[in-house]
Structures are given as C-alpha cells and as structure tokens.
C-alpha positions as CSV (number, residue, x, y, z in Angstrom):
1,X,0.1,0.0,0.0
2,X,1.3,3.5,-0.9
3,X,2.2,5.5,2.1
4,X,1.3,9.3,2.1
5,X,4.0,11.8,3.2
6,X,1.7,14.4,4.8
7,X,4.5,17.1,4.8
8,X,4.7,16.8,0.9
9,X,0.9,16.7,0.6
10,X,0.6,19.9,2.6
11,X,3.1,21.7,0.4
12,X,1.3,20.5,-2.5
13,X,-1.9,22.1,-1.3
14,X,-0.1,25.3,-0.6
15,X,1.3,25.3,-4.1
16,X,-2.0,24.7,-5.7
17,X,-3.7,27.6,-3.8
18,X,-0.7,29.9,-4.8
19,X,-1.5,29.5,-8.5
20,X,-3.3,32.3,-10.3
21,X,-7.1,31.3,-10.7
22,X,-7.1,28.3,-8.4
23,X,-8.8,29.4,-5.0
24,X,-10.6,27.8,-2.1
25,X,-14.4,27.9,-1.9
26,X,-15.9,31.3,-2.9
27,X,-18.1,33.5,-0.7
28,X,-21.6,32.2,0.2
29,X,-23.0,35.7,0.0
30,X,-23.3,38.3,-2.6
31,X,-22.0,41.6,-1.3
32,X,-24.3,44.6,-1.8
33,X,-22.0,47.4,-0.7
34,X,-18.5,45.8,0.0
35,X,-15.3,47.0,1.4
36,X,-11.9,45.4,0.5
37,X,-9.0,45.6,2.7
38,X,-5.7,44.0,3.8
39,X,-5.2,41.8,6.9
40,X,-1.7,41.4,8.5
41,X,-0.7,38.7,10.9
42,X,0.6,40.2,14.4
43,X,3.7,38.8,16.1
44,X,4.0,38.0,19.7
45,X,4.8,41.6,20.6
46,X,1.6,42.7,18.8
47,X,3.5,44.2,16.0
48,X,2.1,44.1,12.5
49,X,4.2,41.8,10.1
50,X,3.9,42.0,6.3
51,X,4.5,38.3,5.9
52,X,1.9,36.7,3.6
53,X,-0.6,39.6,3.9
54,X,-3.9,38.8,2.2
55,X,-6.9,40.6,0.6
56,X,-10.3,40.5,2.3
57,X,-13.8,41.8,1.8
58,X,-16.7,42.3,4.0
59,X,-20.1,44.1,3.8
60,X,-20.0,47.9,4.6
61,X,-21.5,47.2,8.1
62,X,-18.6,45.0,8.9
63,X,-20.4,41.5,8.4
64,X,-19.6,38.6,6.3
65,X,-15.7,38.9,6.2
66,X,-14.2,36.7,3.5
67,X,-10.5,36.1,2.7
68,X,-10.2,36.8,-1.1
69,X,-6.7,35.8,-1.8
70,X,-4.6,32.8,-0.6
71,X,-1.1,31.4,-0.9
72,X,2.4,32.2,0.3
73,X,3.0,35.4,-1.6
74,X,2.4,39.1,-0.3
75,X,-0.8,40.7,-1.7
76,X,-0.9,44.4,-1.4
77,X,-3.2,47.5,-1.7
78,X,-6.6,46.4,-3.0
79,X,-8.9,48.6,-5.1
80,X,-12.6,47.7,-5.9
81,X,-13.9,47.8,-9.4
82,X,-17.3,49.6,-9.9
83,X,-19.0,46.3,-10.6
84,X,-18.1,45.3,-7.0
85,X,-17.3,41.8,-8.3
86,X,-13.5,42.4,-9.0
87,X,-10.5,43.4,-6.9
88,X,-7.4,45.0,-8.3
89,X,-4.3,44.4,-6.2
90,X,-0.4,43.9,-6.3
91,X,1.0,40.4,-5.9
92,X,4.7,40.4,-5.0
93,X,7.0,37.6,-5.9
94,X,7.9,37.1,-2.3
95,X,6.2,36.5,1.1
96,X,7.1,40.1,2.1
97,X,6.6,43.6,0.6
98,X,9.8,43.3,-1.3
99,X,10.1,45.4,-4.3
100,X,13.4,44.0,-5.3
101,X,11.5,40.6,-5.8
102,X,9.2,42.3,-8.3
103,X,5.4,42.6,-8.2
104,X,2.5,42.6,-10.8
105,X,-1.1,44.0,-10.9
106,X,-3.9,41.4,-10.8
107,X,-7.5,41.7,-11.3
108,X,-9.3,39.0,-9.3
109,X,-13.0,37.8,-9.5
110,X,-14.4,37.6,-6.0
111,X,-16.9,35.0,-6.8
112,X,-15.1,32.7,-9.3
113,X,-11.6,33.1,-8.2
114,X,-10.4,33.8,-11.8
115,X,-7.4,36.1,-12.1
116,X,-6.0,38.2,-14.9
117,X,-2.6,40.0,-15.0
118,X,-3.4,43.6,-15.7
119,X,0.2,44.8,-15.8
120,X,3.6,43.3,-15.4
121,X,7.1,44.5,-16.3
122,X,10.3,42.6,-16.2
123,X,12.7,43.7,-13.4
124,X,9.9,46.1,-12.0
125,X,7.7,45.9,-8.9
126,X,4.2,47.5,-9.8
127,X,2.2,48.1,-6.6
128,X,0.1,50.7,-4.7
129,X,-2.5,50.8,-7.5
130,X,-5.6,53.0,-7.3
131,X,-8.5,52.7,-9.8
132,X,-10.4,55.9,-10.9
133,X,-14.2,55.6,-10.1
134,X,-15.1,54.7,-13.7
135,X,-12.3,52.1,-13.8
136,X,-10.7,53.7,-16.8
137,X,-7.5,54.9,-15.2
138,X,-5.1,53.0,-12.9
139,X,-2.4,55.0,-11.1
140,X,0.4,53.0,-9.5
141,X,3.9,53.0,-8.3
142,X,6.8,51.4,-10.4
143,X,10.0,50.4,-8.5
144,X,13.0,49.6,-10.8
145,X,15.8,49.1,-8.4
146,X,16.7,52.5,-6.8
147,X,14.3,54.3,-9.2
148,X,10.7,54.8,-8.1
149,X,8.1,56.7,-10.2
150,X,4.4,57.1,-10.4
151,X,2.7,55.6,-13.5
152,X,-0.7,56.3,-15.0
153,X,-2.3,53.8,-17.2
154,X,-5.6,54.2,-19.2
155,X,-7.1,51.9,-21.8
156,X,-6.0,52.6,-25.3
157,X,-3.1,54.9,-24.5
158,X,0.5,54.5,-23.5
159,X,1.3,54.5,-19.9
160,X,3.0,57.8,-18.7
161,X,5.1,58.8,-15.8
162,X,4.3,61.8,-13.6
163,X,7.5,64.1,-13.8
164,X,7.8,64.5,-9.9
165,X,8.8,62.5,-7.0
166,X,5.3,61.1,-6.7
167,X,3.5,58.3,-4.9
168,X,-0.1,57.1,-3.8
169,X,-1.9,58.8,-6.7
170,X,-5.6,58.6,-7.9
171,X,-7.1,59.9,-11.1
172,X,-10.4,61.9,-11.4
173,X,-11.3,63.2,-15.0
174,X,-8.2,64.7,-16.4
175,X,-6.6,65.2,-13.0
176,X,-4.2,63.0,-11.1
177,X,-4.0,63.7,-7.4
178,X,-0.9,62.4,-5.6
179,X,1.6,62.9,-2.9
180,X,4.9,64.7,-3.6
181,X,7.9,64.4,-1.4
182,X,10.4,67.1,-2.1
183,X,13.4,65.9,0.0
184,X,13.6,62.3,0.3
185,X,15.4,60.9,3.4
186,X,14.7,63.6,5.9
187,X,13.7,62.4,9.2
188,X,10.9,64.9,9.4
189,X,9.2,64.1,6.1
190,X,7.9,67.1,3.9
191,X,5.3,65.9,1.7
192,X,2.4,67.8,-0.2
193,X,-0.7,66.9,-2.0
194,X,-0.3,67.9,-5.7
195,X,-2.7,67.9,-8.7
196,X,-1.5,67.5,-12.3
197,X,-3.7,68.2,-15.3
198,X,-2.5,67.1,-18.8
199,X,0.9,65.5,-19.6
200,X,4.2,66.2,-21.2
201,X,4.9,69.9,-22.1
202,X,1.2,70.8,-21.5
203,X,1.1,69.5,-17.9
204,X,0.0,71.9,-15.3
205,X,0.8,71.2,-11.7
206,X,-0.7,72.8,-8.6
207,X,-0.1,72.2,-4.9
208,X,-3.2,71.7,-2.9
209,X,-1.5,71.7,0.6
210,X,1.7,73.1,2.1
211,X,4.8,70.7,2.2
212,X,5.9,71.5,5.8
213,X,4.5,68.4,7.4
214,X,3.3,64.9,6.2
215,X,0.3,65.1,3.9
216,X,-0.4,61.7,2.1
217,X,-2.8,59.1,0.7
218,X,-5.3,61.3,-1.2
219,X,-8.7,60.0,-2.2
220,X,-11.3,61.9,-4.3
221,X,-15.1,61.7,-4.0
222,X,-17.2,60.1,-6.7
223,X,-18.5,63.3,-7.9
224,X,-15.0,64.8,-8.1
225,X,-15.7,67.6,-5.7
226,X,-13.8,66.5,-2.5
227,X,-10.4,65.2,-1.5
228,X,-9.8,63.3,1.6
229,X,-6.2,62.7,2.9
230,X,-4.2,61.7,5.9
231,X,-2.1,64.3,7.6
232,X,-0.3,65.3,10.8
233,X,-1.0,69.1,10.1
234,X,-3.1,69.2,13.5
235,X,-0.5,67.5,15.8
236,X,1.7,64.5,16.3
237,X,-1.0,61.9,15.2
238,X,-2.4,61.5,11.9
239,X,-6.1,62.7,11.2
240,X,-8.4,62.4,8.1
241,X,-8.8,65.9,6.4
242,X,-11.3,67.1,3.7
243,X,-10.8,69.8,1.1
244,X,-12.4,70.9,-2.1
245,X,-10.9,69.7,-5.4
246,X,-9.3,73.1,-5.9
247,X,-7.4,72.8,-2.5
248,X,-9.6,75.3,-0.7
249,X,-11.6,74.6,2.5
250,X,-9.3,72.4,4.6
251,X,-11.1,70.8,7.6
252,X,-10.3,68.1,10.0
253,X,-13.0,65.3,9.8
254,X,-11.9,62.7,12.4
255,X,-10.7,64.6,15.4
256,X,-10.0,61.6,17.5
257,X,-7.2,60.2,19.7
258,X,-5.0,57.7,17.7
259,X,-3.8,57.7,14.1
260,X,-6.2,57.8,11.3
261,X,-5.2,57.0,7.6
262,X,-5.8,55.5,4.2
263,X,-9.3,57.3,3.6
264,X,-11.5,56.2,0.8
265,X,-15.0,57.4,-0.3
266,X,-18.0,55.1,-0.3
267,X,-19.7,54.9,-3.8
268,X,-22.5,57.1,-2.6
269,X,-20.0,59.7,-1.4
270,X,-21.7,59.8,2.0
271,X,-19.1,57.9,4.1
272,X,-15.3,57.5,4.3
273,X,-13.7,54.3,5.2
274,X,-10.3,54.4,6.9
275,X,-7.8,52.6,9.1
276,X,-7.3,53.6,12.7
277,X,-5.4,52.4,15.8
278,X,-7.8,54.4,18.2
279,X,-8.9,51.1,19.7
280,X,-5.3,49.9,20.4
281,X,-4.8,48.2,17.2
282,X,-5.1,49.0,13.5
283,X,-8.7,48.4,12.4
284,X,-11.1,49.3,9.7
285,X,-13.7,52.2,10.6
286,X,-16.0,54.4,8.7
287,X,-17.3,57.9,9.3
288,X,-20.3,59.9,7.9
289,X,-19.1,63.0,6.2
290,X,-22.1,65.1,7.3
291,X,-23.0,63.9,10.7
292,X,-19.6,62.6,12.0
293,X,-21.2,59.2,13.0
294,X,-18.3,56.7,13.4
295,X,-18.4,52.9,13.2
296,X,-15.7,50.3,13.8
297,X,-16.0,47.5,11.2
298,X,-13.2,45.0,12.0
299,X,-11.8,43.6,15.2
300,X,-8.7,41.4,14.9
301,X,-8.8,40.6,18.7
302,X,-5.1,41.4,18.9
303,X,-4.1,38.8,16.5
304,X,-4.6,40.4,13.2
305,X,-4.5,44.0,12.0
306,X,-6.7,45.3,9.2
307,X,-5.5,48.3,6.9
308,X,-5.9,49.8,3.5
309,X,-9.7,49.8,3.0
310,X,-11.5,50.7,-0.2
311,X,-15.2,50.8,-0.8
C-alpha cells in the first residue's frame, strides 16, 4: 500500500492555492456594498508583520468577512472595481513587501477566483495601485531598483510617468491627485498633495497643501468635488482631512485620539472608510461625512490588524 507523506501533501496544497485562478471555496453571500482591505498577522509583541498579507472583503457594516486571496505570496493595496465583483491588487514575488523581488497587478473575480494579470514589467515591482471611479485609469507605483516613479495607465493609451517624486496617486477626470515628497530621506518628512492636469509639455501642476508636514494618501469623492487625505498637520497623530478639489476649505474630519489614515470614499459619497489604531490596534472604521457618526468595522482581537480599506 502506498504511504502518504503528509508534509509533501501539505506543500502541494499550498502550491495549488498559490497558483493564479485556483482558489478555495468562494463566498456564500453576494455583497451589496462591499469594502476590500488587507489583513496582516501580528507577532508575539503585537507588531504588524507583512508576511503573507492577504486581501479580504466584507459588507459595509462589517458583516460577512471573507478572505479573497490565498497562498504564500504578499498581496497588497486592493482597489474595488465599480461592478463590486472584481478586486485589483499587487502580488509580490515574495512572502514580504519586497520591491526587489518584483510585483504585478492582478484583477481578481471575488466569486469565481479567476485572475487576470493587468500589468507586469520585467525587473519592476508594480504596486500601490488605485482605480479611478469609472475604472478607466489606474495609477500605481513602479519600482525599478533604486528608481521609483508614479505611472498612469488608461485603456487605449501608452502609460506615462508623472514628472515629480510622486506616490499614492488617484485619477479623477483629467486630473491625477498624488503625494509629492520634495526631500527624500529627511527624518521629518515634507510631503504635499499635488494635482496634475495634462501630460508632457502641456502638464499643469498645482500644490493643494503646504509641504511643511506629512500630507499623504489622497482619495477623491465620486462626484469629483472633494479630496480626503491623511495628515499630521494638526498635531503628532494623523487625522483625516477634507478639502475641495481646488485645494480650498481644509477641515479636520476625524478629530479623535490615535492615528487615522488611508481614507477612501463610499460609492454614494456619504461615508469615508479608513484605518485607525484608536482602539489599540489598527482596524477598519467608517465615518459619515455630514454627521460625523463613526463605526468600527473590524476587530482582529489582537491577532490580526486590518489596513488599507477601499469601498
């Protein structure tokens, strides 16, 4: 009789689930208004570890959480397509967030597990991708060794590079809103939110914030009228601020103890989903823009941290 080597069998199962398009059982619910996010294991000291981070989905009230991706590789920075059936994310070629190992952009069907490589470049790590609200434009980081740039991709046109030290961008109409770090390597980071319209010699750039503190991770409302972003402008801890698309009318939205970050607008523009450590660990929350009502959506019970939400 043939004897099974259970160690070999286990690694075969892991390998199968690491292959694109082959996933475990799919969710048993149809999400009406989903949120996608990352979940990180936590070490014995309660510190977040990047190893084998996975993409999850849940309903906008925090119910029906489901792990979308599986395997040994690091999955990063999800974006939800407007059909709410597909997720765009970066898969690194290693178990950690290691740009030297390379990374590609993948479109994943939540309900079938089917995957499609959207962008891949030899010798490059493509990551931190953000979809425009109409799915037509993807803005992402491209790492090529020591060179890092922000790339804008749209259907039917050649990808182009923003001509500044740019990261964490998002497109709305003919604009790209991104964060610009003028002096890399400074211990006190100096980062501004900048808008660029047009490209090449016709490009027009405008700063929407100062660059004296750390402004980062902008998001744009579905109607294109508001920008939300993460900043330490009001003190040592990060808050979520709002401003008009032209850079006017800055206001602090969250005003709470702890660090709040990675804001993203709901599809109806009424809520902002964000990450916060106000409960003692990084979890996903949402806040109503008009009323200020704030709701905690995840609880990792000190074993898992949740970050980078998108609605």
